[in-house]
N, C-alpha and C positions, 0 to 999 in steps of 0.2 A: 617671533611671536610663535604662537601654538601652531600655525599654519605651515611652519618650515620643517615639516616632516615626510616630505616626499621622497627625498633621495634614497634610492633602494639600498645602498650600503650602510646607511645609517638607520634605515626604517625600523629594524627590529630593536635596536638600542633605544631608540626614542620611545618605541612602543612600551618597553619595559618600565619607563619612567613617567609614562603618561598619566597614571593615576596620582602619582606624587606631585606632578605639576599642578593638576587639577585641585588637589587639597591646598597645596600651597597659595595658588592664587585665589581660592575661595576664603582662606583664613585671612590674607591680606584684605578682601573686600570687607569681612567682617569688622576687622580692627578698623577700618576706615570708617564704616558706619557707625560704630560706638564713638568714635573720636568726633563725629558730627554733632554730639550733643551740645558741644560747647558754643556752637554758633548761635548768634542772637535770634536769627529767624528760623531755627530748625524746630520741628516738632518730631519727637521721638517717641515710638511705642513698641513694646515687646509683649507679645500675646502667646501664652501657651495653649495647644490644643490637643486634647487626648481622643484617640480614635481607636476602635476594635472593629474588625472587619472579618466576617466569616464567608468563604467563597467555595463553591462546589463545582467541579468541572468533571463531565463525563469522558472527556477525551483529552487528556492533559497534553499528550504529545502529538496531537492532530494527525492520526494515522487512520487508515481505511479499516484495518483488522487489529485485533489484540489491543483494543482501547483500555487506556489506562484511567481509572477514577482517582480523584483526588479532592481532599478537603485541604484548605489553607487557612490557618487563622493567623491574622496580622495584628500585632499591637505597635501602636505608633504614637510617640509623643512629639508634636510639632511645635516649633517656636518661629514665630513671624515677627520681623522688626522692620519698621519703616522710619525713612529720614525725609522730611519735606521741607525744601529750602526754595528761595525765590527762582533760582537757576539750576536747580539740581534736585532731583528725586531718586531715591535709592530703596529698594525693597530686598530683604533678605529672608529666606525661609530655610529652617534646618529641622529635619525629621529623622531621628533615630527609629528604625523599624526592625521588630523581631518577627520573622516568619516560622510558624510551626506547621509542618507538613504530617499529615497522618500516616500516608504509606511510604513517602519519599523521606525517611527520617533522616538521611545523610545531607539533606538539603536544609535543615534547620540552620538559621543563621541570623545574626544582626546585620543590617544594613544601614548605611548613612545616605540620606538624600538631602540635597543641597541645591537651591536656586538663588540667583543674584540677578536682578534685573534694576536698570537705571536709565535715567534721561538727564541729559546735561546740556546747557546752553553756553559754550566756551567763549562764543563771539556773539556779536548782535545778530549776524544773519546766519547762524550755524546752530543746527540741532542735531544731537547724537543719541542714539538708542544703543545700549549695550547689555550684555546678559552672560551668565555662565549656568550651566546645569550639571550637576554631577547625580547621576542616576544610579544610586546603589553602591554595590562594591564591584570588584573587578572579576567576579566569579562568572564563567561563560557556561551556562547551564541549558542544555538542550530543552526547549519548551519554554523558555523565558527570554524575552527580550530586554535590552538596555540601550541607553543612548546618552552619552556625555556630550556636551555642547558649549560652544563658546562663539560668540557673534558680536558684531559691532556695525552699525549703518549710520550714515549722515546725510544731511541735505544742507547745502551751502548756496545761499542766493547771491550770485555773483553780479547780478544787474537787476534793474526793474523787470525784465522779462526773461532772465536766464538763471538757470540754477544748475548745481551739480549734485549728482547722488553717487553714492560710493559705500563699499561695505564688503565685509568678509564673514564667512561662517566656517567654523570647524566643526566636525562631528566625528566621534569615536563611537561605532555602533556594533553590536552583536545582535543580529535579528534574522528572521527567516528570509531567505533568499527566493526570490519570485521563480527563477530559472528551475532550481533544483528542489526547493523545499527544506534545504538542510540550514541550519543556523551557523552563520559564519561572522568572524569579526573583520571589520573593514573600517578605514577612516577616509573621509571626504572633505576636502577643502574646496570652497567656492568664493571667488572674488568677483565683485561686479563694480562696473563704473559707468556713468552716463551722463550726458549733457542735454538739457531740455531748454528749448528757446520758443517763446511765443511771439509771433509777429503779427497777430491780429486777434479779433474777438474769439474766433473759433479756429485760427490757423496756427499751427505749431509744427515744430521739428524736433526729432529726438535721435540721438545717436549713442548706442551703448555697447559695452564689451564685457564678455564673460569669460573667465578662465577657471576650469575645475578639473580636478583630478580624484580618482577614488581608488585607493590601493587596499589590498587585502593581507591578513596576517600571514596567509600562504598563498602562493601563485594561484590565479583564478582567472578564467576566460572573462570574466565581467569586470576586472580591473581597467580603468582607462584614463586617458588624460585628453581634454578637450578644449577648445577655445572657439568663441563665437561672436563675431562682431555683427551688429544688426543696425538697420536704421529704419525711421518711420517719419512720414510727412502727411499733414493734413492741410487742404487747401479749399476754401469756399469761394466759388465764383459769385454767388450772390447769397441773399440770407436764406433761400430755399434749396439751393443746389451746391453740392461739394463733392470731395473726392478725397480718399486717403490710400497709401500705399505702405507696404512693408518690403524689406529686402534684408535677407540674413544669409550668412555663410557658417556652417557647422564644420570643424575638422575635429575627428575623434580616432584615437589611436589606443589600441587596445595593448596593455602591457606585457602579457606573457606570449603574444603570437605576433606574426606579422600583419594581421587584419586591420583595417582601418575603414572608416566611413567618412566620405566627403559629401556634404549637402549644401546645395544652393537652392534657396526658395524665395518666392515672392508672390506678393498679391496686390491688386488694384481693386477699388471699390467705388462705384458712383452712387452717391447718396441723394435722396430726396427727402425734405423735411415736410412732415404732415401736421406736427404740433411741436410744442415746446419739449416734449418729451418722448415724441414717436417719430422714427425715420423709417423709410424703407430704402432697399439697396439692391444692386446689381453687383456681383463680386466674380473674379475670376483669380484663381491661384495656381501657380505652377512650381513643382519642385523636381530637382534633379539630384540623384544620389549615387555615388560610385563606391563599390567596394572592391576588394581583392579580386572578387569572382564575377561581378556583375554590375549592370546599370540599371537604373530604374526611374522612369519619368512618370510623373502624376500630375494629370490635367483635372482641374476642380472648378467648374462653372457653378453658381448657384444665385438664388435670389432669396430675400428675407426681409426682417425687420428688426430694428433696435427700440427697445422700450427702456428709456433711463428713468426708473422710478426716482431714485435719489442718487447722490454722488457715489455711494458704494453699493447699489443694489438696482438690478434690472434684468432684462431678458434679452438676448440677441439669438435669433433663430434663423437659419439657413437651409434651404432645401436644394439639394443638387446632386451630382454624381460624381465619382472618382473614376477616371479612366487610366489604368494601370498599363503601362508599356515597359516590360522587362527585356532585358538583352538576350535572355535564355529562351523567351516566348512561351515558357511553361505556365506562368501565372497572369498572362495577359487577361484583363477582364475590365468590365465596366459595373461597378457597383453603386447602389443608391446610398446617399449619405446625408444624414442630419447634422448639420452643424450647430451646436448649442453652446451658449455660455450664459448660465442662469443664476441668480441669486436673489430671492425675494422673501421677506417676511410679511405675512398675512395676519393682521390683528382683527380677528372676527369680533372680538368683545374684550372688554378688560380682563377677562377670566381665561380667554382661549387665542393661542398663537400658533401658525403653522409657518415653519421655516422651511424653504425649497433650495436645493442647489443642485447643479447639473452641468456637465461640460463633456464635450467629445472633440476628437481631434486625430491627427495622425503624425507620426514623427518616429525618430530614432526611440528605441526603448529606453526606459528610465535606469537609474542606478541599480536597481535590484535585479535587472534582467538585460543590462546592455548589449550583450552578445548575441541576443535574439533579433536584433536587427529592427527593421521597420515594423511598426505596429499600429493598428488602427484601435481607438479604445472609446468606450462610453461609460460614463458615470453619473450616476444620479442617486440623490438622498432626500430624505424629509423627516422632519421632526415635529410632533404634534404635542403642544404643552397645553394643560387645562387645569385650572384651579378647581379642584373637587370641593374643598372647603377652606374655610379661613386659612388652616395651617397645613393642608394637604394638597399637593401638586401632583399630578400624573403626567407622564412623558411616553409616548409611543414614537418608535423610530424604525426607519427602514433604509438600508443602503444596497446599492448594487453597482457591480464594475465588471465589464467585459473588455477582455484584451484579445485581439487577434493578431498573431506574429505570422505575417505573410512570407518572411524570409526562410522560416523553417522548413525543413522537409516535408513535414506533415501539415502544414498550415495550422499550427498550434492554436487553439483557442482556451482561454481561461475564463470562468466566471466565478465571482466572489459575491455572496449575499449575506447580508446580517439583518436581523429582526430584533428589536429590542423592546422592553416594557420596563417601567420604573415607577416607584412612588416616593415622594418625599415628603417627610412629616416632621414638624417642628413643635412638639408638644409643649415645650418650655423655651424661654428666651434663650437658654443656654444649651439646649439638648436639640440635636439633629438625628433622624433616623431615615436612613435610604434603604430600600429593597427593591431588588431588579432581577430581571432574566434576559438573557440574550441567546440567539441560535444563529450559528455560522455555518454556512454551507460553502464548499469550494468544489468545483469539478474542473477538470482539464482532459483535453484529448492527448496529452503528451504521454506515451507509454511509460515514462521513466519517473513519473511524479503520481503520487497518490490522490485520489479524491478523499475528502473527509467531512464530516460534520461534527459540530461542537455544541453542547449545551452548557450553559453557566448560569449559576444562581449566586446571588450574594446578599448579605445583610450588612450594613455598616451603621456605628453609632460614634457620633461625634459630639464631645463636651467642649464648648467653645464659650469661655467666660466673658469674652467681649469681641465684638466684630474687629478683625484685624484689618490694617491697612493693607491695600492691594494696588497693583496697577488698574487702570480704567477697567471696568467691568463691562463696558458696552459691547452688546453683541456685535459679532462680526463673522464674515464668510469663513475665514481661517478657523476659528474657535469651533464653528459649527461641524465644519468638514473634519477637524481633529477628533470630534466626538463620533461622526457618523462612520467614517472610514478607517477606522482602527482595527484593522483586521485581525491582529494578534493580541487583543485584549484579553 
């Protein structure tokens, strides 16, 4: 499959053919979709959508000085198709887009954007979700991000109380690297598998395994290979008192150096039920990590509460402290820490809705800055939607993220903020008009990366003759966070 491109001797050769593979697979998906028209229970629909977008940026390359203004006009003709069957749903979207740059004329080009998503039930107790994304063409242009993606995930019920989960995701990306601020091409493959067993109304145990590698077109300190087995158990002594515990081990090797990180972490939590949706807890977490140069213990006691509003929304808040013990003794410290994991939608009226999301944590740095080591992070966002008039909706949004990289020589700290506002107007059944503004501010204490601010304005007009079929449009946390924390938009 597409995932078998990690071998270094073959990496460059596979990279050269990557775009051809995506095009070929997507064409096959389209042929399959069209062929489905002949099935007795198939509903098939093709909808063309015409879009014109005008965008202004006052700092196209996201630099601190010598800012580049740019106007970009995009003309797009999108075709969407959907096939709905009893055991199979498939959706295809194809959009050729022409981008016209006012100042950077050499970037004028025609791009092709394709998405294919599907759900299938190959057996009575098995559900599969799959998808492909071809994001434009293969040009790697400073100031623009792209991501090609392929994924599949599944759930199989192997018994009344036991289920298997599994999946794989492939990404070919060209985007801004957090560590350096440079745009680089890299591919990431992630495989997951797990077993979940429930042995009581609230008692369950879970075992998972993750294998991932991130390789760059050119040698890079952030390229890595990692695997992570993990386990979780929940047990309730009585209806009002229970406990849960996590244990995980991560092994991460950096591909172009001899550096590595080995991390063993675990936590235990004692829980008291106050109501059906509200629990209080006392928790202790400990982690131990080892690199080529040092070792690091983290001791983390906390107290807090869980408010589970619905199955996929709620607030978990813990107040405690992080005790750091480093082998070099230079960074030993005791730091207050707010442990939060929150997602909640507040509907104040049929016209007004507020969505909130927030998370904090500490772990090895993510794929965009993996070589920076241990990081503590806070991330929060909010979106307020209000129906001003019958056909006019306003949106206000704010997002903030702070990363503290404590293994770097300068105790590097990065802060990102996005503020946004937009209006959506539907004057006619087939006509949509969107206008918006966003402000991005990035600051860092790293001497080798620039601070920057970026102001953007856009106007988009869509002509939609009929509402196209799509996958479920129900609000989700992932969809909200994709909108709020799109730093490179």
